[in-house]
C-alpha positions in Angstrom: 205.3 119.8 20.9 203.5 117.6 23.4 202.5 114.1 22.3 200.3 111.8 24.5 198.2 108.6 24.2 194.9 108.9 26.1 192.0 106.7 27.1 188.6 107.9 25.9 187.5 109.4 29.2 190.7 111.4 29.6 190.5 112.6 26.0 186.9 113.8 26.5 188.1 115.6 29.7 190.9 117.2 27.7 188.5 118.5 25.2 186.4 120.1 28.0 189.5 121.7 29.4 190.6 123.3 26.1 187.1 123.8 24.5 188.7 124.5 21.1 191.6 122.9 19.0 193.1 126.4 18.8 193.3 127.5 22.5 195.8 130.4 22.0 197.1 132.2 18.9 199.7 130.1 17.3 198.9 126.9 19.3 197.0 124.0 17.8 195.7 120.7 19.2 195.2 117.7 17.1 193.3 114.7 18.6 192.9 111.5 16.6 190.8 108.6 17.7 191.7 105.1 16.6 192.6 101.6 17.8 195.7 101.0 19.9 198.4 99.1 17.9 199.8 97.6 21.2 199.4 97.9 24.9 199.9 101.4 26.4 199.2 103.3 29.6 197.1 106.4 29.4 199.4 109.4 29.8 196.8 111.1 32.1 195.3 108.5 34.4 197.6 105.5 33.9 194.8 103.1 32.9 196.0 100.3 30.7 194.9 100.6 27.0 194.9 97.1 25.4 195.7 96.4 21.7 192.8 97.1 19.4 191.0 99.2 22.1 189.8 102.6 21.1 192.0 105.5 22.3 193.1 109.0 21.3 196.4 110.5 20.4 196.8 114.1 21.6 199.3 116.6 20.1 199.8 120.2 21.2 202.0 122.1 18.8 202.8 125.5 17.3 202.8 126.3 13.6 205.9 128.5 13.9 209.1 128.0 11.9 211.5 126.0 14.1 214.6 127.5 12.5 213.7 131.1 13.4 211.8 130.7 16.7 213.2 127.5 18.2 209.6 126.1 18.6 208.7 122.7 17.3 206.2 122.4 14.4 203.8 119.5 14.1 205.5 116.3 13.1 203.3 113.2 12.3 203.7 110.4 14.8 200.2 108.9 15.5 200.4 105.9 13.0 203.0 104.3 15.3 200.4 104.2 18.1 197.0 103.9 16.6 195.4 102.5 13.4 192.2 103.7 11.6 192.8 107.2 12.9 190.1 109.8 12.5 190.1 113.4 13.7 188.1 113.6 17.0 185.1 115.9 16.8 185.0 119.0 19.0 181.9 120.1 20.8 179.4 122.4 19.0 180.6 126.0 18.7 184.3 125.2 18.6 186.5 125.9 15.6 188.1 123.3 13.5 191.7 122.4 13.9 194.0 123.3 11.0 194.5 120.7 8.4 197.8 119.0 9.0 
């Protein structure tokens, strides 16, 4: 599982890169937009994200069973980094991320 905190421009670029929240069979991307709970650095560009500034949490995970495959399933973590989280909308024509 990959977890990152991104500034808005980097999050938008990440969406353009992936085009869908389900890029490959069994892989899922969850992006939540909210307000930073404290100061962070963007995990892509290194720009400082100040408390209360809008940012995005990015999670890349698999839905597989960790006991049998060794992969990591989704585990909620975003509330520690952002408040008022809402799922980021994907461009028209993409599929919706699984409800987690």
